[in-house]
N, C-alpha and C positions, 0 to 999 in steps of 0.2 A: 359560337356561343360568347356575349362581349367579353371580354376580359378587363371587370375593374380591381383599380388597385386603392387599399386603405394606405393610409397612412393612418400612423399612429403618434401621440405627440411625441413621444418618447424617437423618433423617424427609422419606426420599425415597421415596414413594410412587406402587404400581403395581396398579393394579383388572383384573384379567384374570379370564379367566370359565374354571369348568372344570364341569365335566360331572357330572350324578347319578353320584354311585355310585364314584366317583373321589375316590381321596383327594385328601387337600390337599397333601399328597407328589409325587403322580402330579401335581397338577393345574398345582405348582409348576416341575416339570421339564420338562413339556408347553409350559409360555409362557415358560422360560426365564428363571427369577426368579432374579436374585443372590441369594446366602445361605443356602441353600437345597443342601447337599453329596447326600445322602442315600446318602452311603459304603455301605450295608448292600442297597438299592435296596428298601429300604419292611421288611424284616423287623420292623424294631422295637430294633436289637441296637447302634445305635451312637450314636443322639442327635445326626447332624447333619444334621435336619431337623427341628430344637427352634426351636416358635415361642411365643412369647406370647401367650394369646389376650388380646383386646377387653374393654373391662369392658363388662356387661352379654351377653355372649356363655357363658359358662363354662355357664351352669345351660341351656342348650337342644342343650349335649350330651353322650352318656353322660360316665360319666367315668371316668379312667384304670381302667385294669388293674394288678393289683399290677408286673407283667412289666414293664407303659410305667411304671410308680416308677420301680421300682428302675434300667432306664435312664435314668432323668432324674439318677440321681445322678449321673452322666459327662457332664449334660452341660456349657456353657460358661452359670456364674452360672444355676443354676434356680431359679425362688421358686413361689408357689402359680398363677403364670398359663399355666406351663411343660406344654409339650404335646408328641407327639408329631409334625406335621405325613401322618406313614402311616399313624396312629391313628387319624384321624380323614377320617369318610369324608361327603360333600357329598353336601348332601340341599336341596331345596326354600328349605328354615328357613335356611339360613345365606346368602342372597343379604345382601349387602350387608358380611358376618364380615371385619372389622379383626385380622390377624394382623400383634404385633413383630418383628422379627428380633433376636438378640441379637448383640454386637458379633460374633459370630464362633461358628461351628462348634469342633469337637473334630473 
């Protein structure tokens, strides 16, 4: 299983194994990663699973959809690295992916 690293705002990191095909949000929830709320259950409508994609990893991901971009406008402190974890499916190529979490989720 690919290993995904979630880095909290305070710098504490947690590496978890996530099954191929699961979303990053599902993997975080299953592994009880703090800071991922996922209030909408993965529908991409709440921005409470926002993550910042680590350097060098963005090119390996599908670009965000227009709907995801709209939802990210409601996230806390979004920037060019922001993505919704519920919209990214894990592949073997994401093994070692580093995600940073915002100070808070709305």
